[in-house]
KOLMAR-126436 format. One record per residue (C-alpha): chain; x, y, z; residue number from 1; residue in three letters. Coordinates in steps of 0.25 Angstrom, whole numbers. Layout:
<lolums>
+-----+-------+-------+-------+-----+------+
! mol !    px !    py !    pz ! seq ! type !
+-----+-------+-------+-------+-----+------+
!   A !     X !     Y !     Z ! NUM !  ala !
...
+-----+-------+-------+-------+-----+------+
</lolums>
This chain:
<lolums>
+-----+-------+-------+-------+-----+------+
! mol !    px !    py !    pz ! seq ! type !
+-----+-------+-------+-------+-----+------+
!   A !    78 !    -9 !    -5 !   1 !  met !
!   A !    67 !   -18 !   -12 !   2 !  asn !
!   A !    60 !   -27 !    -2 !   3 !  ile !
!   A !    55 !   -36 !   -13 !   4 !  ile !
!   A !    64 !   -39 !   -26 !   5 !  glu !
!   A !    59 !   -48 !   -37 !   6 !  ala !
!   A !    67 !   -50 !   -49 !   7 !  lys !
!   A !    62 !   -58 !   -62 !   8 !  gly !
!   A !    52 !   -66 !   -54 !   9 !  leu !
!   A !    45 !   -77 !   -63 !  10 !  val !
!   A !    35 !   -87 !   -58 !  11 !  arg !
!   A !    28 !   -98 !   -66 !  12 !  tyr !
!   A !    16 !  -107 !   -62 !  13 !  phe !
!   A !    17 !  -118 !   -72 !  14 !  gly !
!   A !    18 !  -112 !   -85 !  15 !  ala !
!   A !    12 !   -99 !   -81 !  16 !  thr !
!   A !    21 !   -87 !   -78 !  17 !  arg !
!   A !    15 !   -79 !   -66 !  18 !  ala !
!   A !    27 !   -70 !   -64 !  19 !  val !
!   A !    37 !   -66 !   -75 !  20 !  ala !
!   A !    50 !   -59 !   -71 !  21 !  glu !
!   A !    44 !   -50 !   -61 !  22 !  leu !
!   A !    52 !   -40 !   -54 !  23 !  asp !
!   A !    48 !   -32 !   -41 !  24 !  leu !
!   A !    56 !   -22 !   -32 !  25 !  his !
!   A !    48 !   -18 !   -20 !  26 !  val !
!   A !    56 !    -8 !   -12 !  27 !  pro !
!   A !    56 !    -7 !     3 !  28 !  arg !
!   A !    44 !     2 !     9 !  29 !  gly !
!   A !    36 !     2 !    -4 !  30 !  ser !
!   A !    22 !    -2 !    -7 !  31 !  ile !
!   A !    23 !   -10 !   -20 !  32 !  tyr !
!   A !    12 !   -14 !   -29 !  33 !  gly !
!   A !    13 !   -27 !   -37 !  34 !  leu !
!   A !     2 !   -24 !   -47 !  35 !  leu !
!   A !    -4 !   -32 !   -58 !  36 !  gly !
!   A !   -17 !   -39 !   -62 !  37 !  glu !
!   A !   -21 !   -52 !   -56 !  38 !  asn !
!   A !   -13 !   -64 !   -61 !  39 !  gly !
!   A !    -1 !   -55 !   -65 !  40 !  cys !
!   A !     9 !   -62 !   -55 !  41 !  gly !
!   A !     8 !   -53 !   -42 !  42 !  lys !
!   A !     4 !   -64 !   -32 !  43 !  thr !
!   A !    15 !   -74 !   -38 !  44 !  thr !
!   A !    25 !   -63 !   -37 !  45 !  thr !
!   A !    21 !   -61 !   -22 !  46 !  ile !
!   A !    22 !   -76 !   -20 !  47 !  asn !
!   A !    36 !   -76 !   -25 !  48 !  met !
!   A !    39 !   -64 !   -16 !  49 !  ile !
!   A !    34 !   -71 !    -4 !  50 !  met !
!   A !    41 !   -84 !    -7 !  51 !  gly !
!   A !    29 !   -92 !   -10 !  52 !  ala !
!   A !    33 !   -94 !   -24 !  53 !  leu !
!   A !    46 !   -97 !   -30 !  54 !  leu !
!   A !    49 !   -89 !   -43 !  55 !  pro !
!   A !    53 !   -96 !   -55 !  56 !  asn !
!   A !    63 !   -85 !   -58 !  57 !  gln !
!   A !    68 !   -72 !   -52 !  58 !  gly !
!   A !    70 !   -68 !   -38 !  59 !  thr !
!   A !    63 !   -61 !   -27 !  60 !  val !
!   A !    68 !   -55 !   -14 !  61 !  arg !
!   A !    60 !   -50 !    -2 !  62 !  val !
!   A !    68 !   -42 !     9 !  63 !  phe !
!   A !    80 !   -47 !     1 !  64 !  gly !
!   A !    76 !   -62 !     3 !  65 !  glu !
!   A !    71 !   -73 !    -6 !  66 !  asp !
!   A !    57 !   -76 !    -2 !  67 !  pro !
!   A !    59 !   -91 !    -2 !  68 !  leu !
!   A !    70 !   -90 !     8 !  69 !  thr !
!   A !    66 !   -78 !    16 !  70 !  met !
!   A !    69 !   -77 !    31 !  71 !  gln !
!   A !    57 !   -79 !    40 !  72 !  pro !
!   A !    60 !   -65 !    46 !  73 !  ala !
!   A !    60 !   -59 !    32 !  74 !  thr !
!   A !    47 !   -66 !    29 !  75 !  arg !
!   A !    40 !   -60 !    41 !  76 !  ala !
!   A !    43 !   -46 !    36 !  77 !  arg !
!   A !    33 !   -49 !    25 !  78 !  ile !
!   A !    18 !   -47 !    25 !  79 !  gly !
!   A !    10 !   -54 !    14 !  80 !  tyr !
!   A !    -4 !   -54 !    10 !  81 !  leu !
!   A !    -7 !   -64 !    -1 !  82 !  ala !
!   A !   -19 !   -62 !   -11 !  83 !  asp !
!   A !   -27 !   -75 !    -5 !  84 !  glu !
!   A !   -21 !   -75 !     9 !  85 !  met !
!   A !   -30 !   -83 !    19 !  86 !  glu !
!   A !   -31 !   -87 !    33 !  87 !  leu !
!   A !   -38 !  -100 !    38 !  88 !  pro !
!   A !   -53 !   -97 !    39 !  89 !  lys !
!   A !   -55 !  -102 !    53 !  90 !  trp !
!   A !   -44 !   -93 !    59 !  91 !  met !
!   A !   -48 !   -81 !    67 !  92 !  ser !
!   A !   -41 !   -67 !    64 !  93 !  leu !
!   A !   -36 !   -68 !    78 !  94 !  lys !
!   A !   -29 !   -81 !    76 !  95 !  glu !
!   A !   -24 !   -76 !    62 !  96 !  ala !
!   A !   -18 !   -64 !    69 !  97 !  ile !
!   A !   -11 !   -72 !    80 !  98 !  glu !
!   A !    -5 !   -81 !    70 !  99 !  leu !
!   A !     0 !   -71 !    61 ! 100 !  his !
!   A !     5 !   -62 !    72 ! 101 !  ser !
!   A !    14 !   -73 !    77 ! 102 !  ser !
!   A !    23 !   -73 !    65 ! 103 !  tyr !
!   A !    27 !   -59 !    65 ! 104 !  phe !
!   A !    35 !   -51 !    75 ! 105 !  ser !
!   A !    31 !   -38 !    69 ! 106 !  thr !
!   A !    16 !   -41 !    71 ! 107 !  trp !
!   A !     8 !   -28 !    74 ! 108 !  asp !
!   A !    -4 !   -32 !    82 ! 109 !  arg !
!   A !    -9 !   -17 !    83 ! 110 !  asp !
!   A !    -8 !   -16 !    68 ! 111 !  glu !
!   A !   -16 !   -29 !    66 ! 112 !  leu !
!   A !   -27 !   -25 !    75 ! 113 !  trp !
!   A !   -28 !   -11 !    69 ! 114 !  arg !
!   A !   -30 !   -18 !    55 ! 115 !  leu !
!   A !   -40 !   -28 !    61 ! 116 !  met !
!   A !   -48 !   -16 !    65 ! 117 !  glu !
!   A !   -46 !    -8 !    52 ! 118 !  ile !
!   A !   -50 !   -20 !    44 ! 119 !  phe !
!   A !   -62 !   -23 !    54 ! 120 !  glu !
!   A !   -57 !   -37 !    58 ! 121 !  leu !
!   A !   -58 !   -44 !    71 ! 122 !  thr !
!   A !   -49 !   -55 !    77 ! 123 !  ala !
!   A !   -61 !   -65 !    79 ! 124 !  thr !
!   A !   -65 !   -66 !    65 ! 125 !  gln !
!   A !   -60 !   -78 !    57 ! 126 !  thr !
!   A !   -53 !   -77 !    44 ! 127 !  phe !
!   A !   -63 !   -85 !    36 ! 128 !  gly !
!   A !   -75 !   -76 !    41 ! 129 !  ala !
!   A !   -68 !   -64 !    34 ! 130 !  leu !
!   A !   -72 !   -58 !    21 ! 131 !  ser !
!   A !   -61 !   -58 !    10 ! 132 !  lys !
!   A !   -58 !   -43 !    13 ! 133 !  gly !
!   A !   -57 !   -46 !    28 ! 134 !  gln !
!   A !   -48 !   -57 !    26 ! 135 !  lys !
!   A !   -39 !   -48 !    18 ! 136 !  arg !
!   A !   -39 !   -37 !    28 ! 137 !  arg !
!   A !   -36 !   -47 !    39 ! 138 !  phe !
!   A !   -24 !   -52 !    32 ! 139 !  leu !
!   A !   -19 !   -38 !    29 ! 140 !  ile !
!   A !   -20 !   -35 !    44 ! 141 !  ala !
!   A !   -12 !   -47 !    47 ! 142 !  leu !
!   A !    -1 !   -44 !    37 ! 143 !  ile !
!   A !     1 !   -30 !    40 ! 144 !  val !
!   A !     2 !   -33 !    55 ! 145 !  ala !
!   A !    14 !   -41 !    52 ! 146 !  gln !
!   A !    21 !   -27 !    50 ! 147 !  arg !
!   A !    28 !   -33 !    38 ! 148 !  pro !
!   A !    40 !   -26 !    31 ! 149 !  asp !
!   A !    34 !   -31 !    17 ! 150 !  leu !
!   A !    19 !   -32 !    14 ! 151 !  leu !
!   A !    15 !   -40 !     2 ! 152 !  ile !
!   A !     1 !   -39 !    -2 ! 153 !  leu !
!   A !    -5 !   -48 !   -13 ! 154 !  asp !
!   A !   -18 !   -41 !   -18 ! 155 !  glu !
!   A !   -21 !   -36 !    -4 ! 156 !  pro !
!   A !   -34 !   -29 !    -8 ! 157 !  ser !
!   A !   -41 !   -42 !   -12 ! 158 !  gly !
!   A !   -54 !   -43 !    -5 ! 159 !  gly !
!   A !   -54 !   -29 !     1 ! 160 !  leu !
!   A !   -64 !   -18 !    -2 ! 161 !  asp !
!   A !   -59 !    -4 !    -7 ! 162 !  val !
!   A !   -60 !     2 !     7 ! 163 !  gly !
!   A !   -52 !    -9 !    14 ! 164 !  val !
!   A !   -42 !    -9 !     2 ! 165 !  arg !
!   A !   -40 !     6 !     4 ! 166 !  arg !
!   A !   -38 !     4 !    19 ! 167 !  gln !
!   A !   -28 !    -7 !    17 ! 168 !  phe !
!   A !   -20 !     1 !     7 ! 169 !  leu !
!   A !   -20 !    13 !    17 ! 170 !  asp !
!   A !   -15 !     3 !    27 ! 171 !  leu !
!   A !    -3 !    -1 !    18 ! 172 !  leu !
!   A !     1 !    14 !    16 ! 173 !  val !
!   A !     0 !    16 !    31 ! 174 !  asp !
!   A !     9 !     4 !    34 ! 175 !  ile !
!   A !    19 !     9 !    24 ! 176 !  ala !
!   A !    19 !    23 !    30 ! 177 !  gly !
!   A !    21 !    17 !    44 ! 178 !  glu !
!   A !    33 !     8 !    41 ! 179 !  arg !
!   A !    42 !     3 !    30 ! 180 !  glu !
!   A !    35 !    -8 !    24 ! 181 !  ile !
!   A !    35 !   -14 !     9 ! 182 !  thr !
!   A !    22 !   -17 !     3 ! 183 !  ile !
!   A !    20 !   -26 !    -9 ! 184 !  leu !
!   A !     5 !   -25 !   -15 ! 185 !  ile !
!   A !     1 !   -34 !   -26 ! 186 !  ala !
!   A !   -12 !   -29 !   -32 ! 187 !  ser !
!   A !   -20 !   -27 !   -44 ! 188 !  his !
!   A !   -29 !   -16 !   -38 ! 189 !  ile !
!   A !   -21 !    -5 !   -42 ! 190 !  leu !
!   A !   -30 !     6 !   -37 ! 191 !  ser !
!   A !   -27 !     1 !   -23 ! 192 !  asp !
!   A !   -12 !     0 !   -23 ! 193 !  val !
!   A !   -10 !    13 !   -30 ! 194 !  glu !
!   A !   -13 !    20 !   -17 ! 195 !  arg !
!   A !    -1 !    13 !   -10 ! 196 !  val !
!   A !    10 !     7 !   -18 ! 197 !  val !
!   A !    22 !    15 !   -22 ! 198 !  asp !
!   A !    29 !     5 !   -31 ! 199 !  arg !
!   A !    22 !    -4 !   -41 ! 200 !  val !
!   A !    25 !   -16 !   -50 ! 201 !  ala !
!   A !    15 !   -19 !   -62 ! 202 !  phe !
!   A !    15 !   -34 !   -65 ! 203 !  val !
!   A !     9 !   -40 !   -77 ! 204 !  lys !
!   A !    10 !   -55 !   -81 ! 205 !  asp !
!   A !    20 !   -58 !   -70 ! 206 !  gly !
!   A !    29 !   -47 !   -74 ! 207 !  arg !
!   A !    33 !   -33 !   -68 ! 208 !  thr !
!   A !    29 !   -23 !   -79 ! 209 !  val !
!   A !    32 !   -11 !   -71 ! 210 !  arg !
!   A !    38 !    -8 !   -57 ! 211 !  glu !
!   A !    40 !     6 !   -51 ! 212 !  ala !
!   A !    36 !    16 !   -40 ! 213 !  ala !
!   A !    22 !    20 !   -42 ! 214 !  leu !
!   A !    25 !    35 !   -41 ! 215 !  glu !
!   A !    36 !    34 !   -52 ! 216 !  asp !
!   A !    26 !    27 !   -61 ! 217 !  leu !
!   A !    16 !    37 !   -59 ! 218 !  lys !
!   A !    26 !    48 !   -61 ! 219 !  gly !
!   A !    32 !    43 !   -74 ! 220 !  thr !
!   A !    20 !    36 !   -81 ! 221 !  val !
!   A !    10 !    46 !   -87 ! 222 !  lys !
!   A !     0 !    46 !   -98 ! 223 !  arg !
!   A !     2 !    58 !  -107 ! 224 !  leu !
!   A !   -11 !    63 !  -115 ! 225 !  cys !
!   A !    -6 !    69 !  -128 ! 226 !  leu !
!   A !   -13 !    75 !  -140 ! 227 !  pro !
!   A !   -16 !    65 !  -151 ! 228 !  leu !
!   A !    -5 !    65 !  -161 ! 229 !  gly !
!   A !     6 !    68 !  -151 ! 230 !  ser !
!   A !    20 !    65 !  -156 ! 231 !  asn !
!   A !    23 !    51 !  -151 ! 232 !  arg !
!   A !    38 !    52 !  -155 ! 233 !  cys !
!   A !    39 !    64 !  -146 ! 234 !  glu !
!   A !    32 !    57 !  -135 ! 235 !  leu !
!   A !    41 !    45 !  -135 ! 236 !  glu !
!   A !    53 !    54 !  -135 ! 237 !  lys !
!   A !    49 !    59 !  -121 ! 238 !  arg !
!   A !    42 !    47 !  -115 ! 239 !  phe !
!   A !    42 !    32 !  -113 ! 240 !  asp !
!   A !    28 !    29 !  -118 ! 241 !  ile !
!   A !    21 !    17 !  -111 ! 242 !  leu !
!   A !     8 !    18 !  -120 ! 243 !  ser !
!   A !     3 !    27 !  -130 ! 244 !  leu !
!   A !   -12 !    28 !  -135 ! 245 !  gln !
!   A !   -22 !    38 !  -141 ! 246 !  glu !
!   A !   -36 !    41 !  -138 ! 247 !  thr !
!   A !   -46 !    50 !  -146 ! 248 !  ser !
!   A !   -39 !    63 !  -141 ! 249 !  asp !
!   A !   -26 !    60 !  -134 ! 250 !  val !
!   A !   -13 !    52 !  -135 ! 251 !  gln !
!   A !   -10 !    45 !  -122 ! 252 !  leu !
!   A !     5 !    41 !  -119 ! 253 !  ala !
!   A !     9 !    34 !  -106 ! 254 !  thr !
!   A !    23 !    37 !  -103 ! 255 !  val !
!   A !    32 !    31 !   -92 ! 256 !  ser !
!   A !    43 !    42 !   -91 ! 257 !  asn !
!   A !    34 !    54 !   -89 ! 258 !  phe !
!   A !    41 !    67 !   -86 ! 259 !  asp !
!   A !    35 !    81 !   -87 ! 260 !  glu !
!   A !    47 !    86 !   -94 ! 261 !  glu !
!   A !    45 !    77 !  -105 ! 262 !  arg !
!   A !    32 !    83 !  -108 ! 263 !  leu !
!   A !    38 !    96 !  -113 ! 264 !  asp !
!   A !    30 !   102 !  -124 ! 265 !  gly !
!   A !    21 !    89 !  -124 ! 266 !  leu !
!   A !     6 !    92 !  -124 ! 267 !  glu !
!   A !     0 !    81 !  -115 ! 268 !  cys !
!   A !    -8 !    78 !  -102 ! 269 !  arg !
!   A !    -2 !    69 !   -92 ! 270 !  ile !
!   A !   -10 !    58 !   -85 ! 271 !  glu !
!   A !    -6 !    51 !   -73 ! 272 !  his !
!   A !    -8 !    36 !   -71 ! 273 !  leu !
!   A !   -12 !    28 !   -59 ! 274 !  asn !
!   A !    -7 !    15 !   -55 ! 275 !  leu !
!   A !   -18 !     7 !   -62 ! 276 !  glu !
!   A !   -15 !    14 !   -75 ! 277 !  glu !
!   A !     0 !    12 !   -73 ! 278 !  leu !
!   A !    -2 !    -3 !   -71 ! 279 !  phe !
!   A !   -11 !    -4 !   -83 ! 280 !  leu !
!   A !    -1 !     3 !   -92 ! 281 !  leu !
!   A !    11 !    -6 !   -88 ! 282 !  tyr !
!   A !     2 !   -18 !   -89 ! 283 !  asn !
!   A !    -3 !   -14 !  -103 ! 284 !  glu !
!   A !    12 !   -11 !  -107 ! 285 !  gln !
!   A !    16 !   -25 !  -102 ! 286 !  ala !
!   A !     5 !   -32 !  -110 ! 287 !  ala !
!   A !     9 !   -25 !  -123 ! 288 !  val !
!   A !    23 !   -28 !  -121 ! 289 !  glu !
!   A !    20 !   -42 !  -117 ! 290 !  gly !
!   A !    26 !   -50 !  -105 ! 291 !  val !
!   A !    38 !   -58 !  -110 ! 292 !  pro !
!   A !    37 !   -73 !  -108 ! 293 !  ala !
+-----+-------+-------+-------+-----+------+
</lolums>
C-alpha cells in the first residue's frame, strides 16, 4: 500500500510552472527520498501533499484521503518539518513543548526529553535565542515526539553541521527500526540521504525523471569500462545504454539493465554508481531529452 500517491501534479505560479505532471508512489514503511536541485519543485510538491497548495492539475492522496478535505484524526498522523519553519522568538522551549504536546494523543514525553538531551537543549531557553542549527534540532525533537505514522521532512539538514546531520539520520534509522513509520525526505544533499533512503524519486524542472527502489537502481545501473573500439552494435544488442563516451584509453557505457549473464565474452570492467552519480546521470539525460512544455 502506498501512503502517498501523486499522479500528474501540475502547479503554476502565474506563468511560471513549478511542478509538471509529477508522479510519486511512497510505500508504507519506506524511507523515501524526493531528490533534486534547489528550485526543482520539491517544496511546492510537499505543499500540495500537505494541502497548503491546490494543484492546477492532477491528484494527490495521503492515507487514501485528499489533503484538502483530510479528517483531523488523519492529519494528526503526519509529522511535518518545513524548510523555513519557525516559532515565535519570545516563546520558551517549555511553552512550545506544552502547546505542541496538547494537540497529539500519541505524544511521547520520554522521547522528547531524550532528544532534548541528545541535542543539548534546555526547556528554559527561548526560541529566538537559539542558533539556526539549534532551532532545527528543537523542531525535529517536537515532530518526532508526536510519534507520527508519516514523517515529511523538507530539507531537514538545513543549518545542521555534519556531526548533527549524521546524528539525526541515525535517529531516523532507529525510529524506522523500532516501529512502522513512513518517511519522506526532500533534499539536495545526496550524501546524507543515501545512508537512509530505500526508495528515491529524481526530480528535474518539476517532473519526476526516475522513481525506483535505490537497491534496484544500484543493482541494474552500472558503468562498463570497455577497450577503445569496442563493437557498439554488439553492446546495444545486450544492454539499454543511458550514456556512451570515450576517454583517452577506454570507452564508458552506462547501462540501465545490467545483468552479469549479458557480459558473456565481453571484455570490460564494471563500476558501481553511488546515489549522486545516479542522480546526475538521470538529470543529464532529462536535460538532453528536454522537458516537454
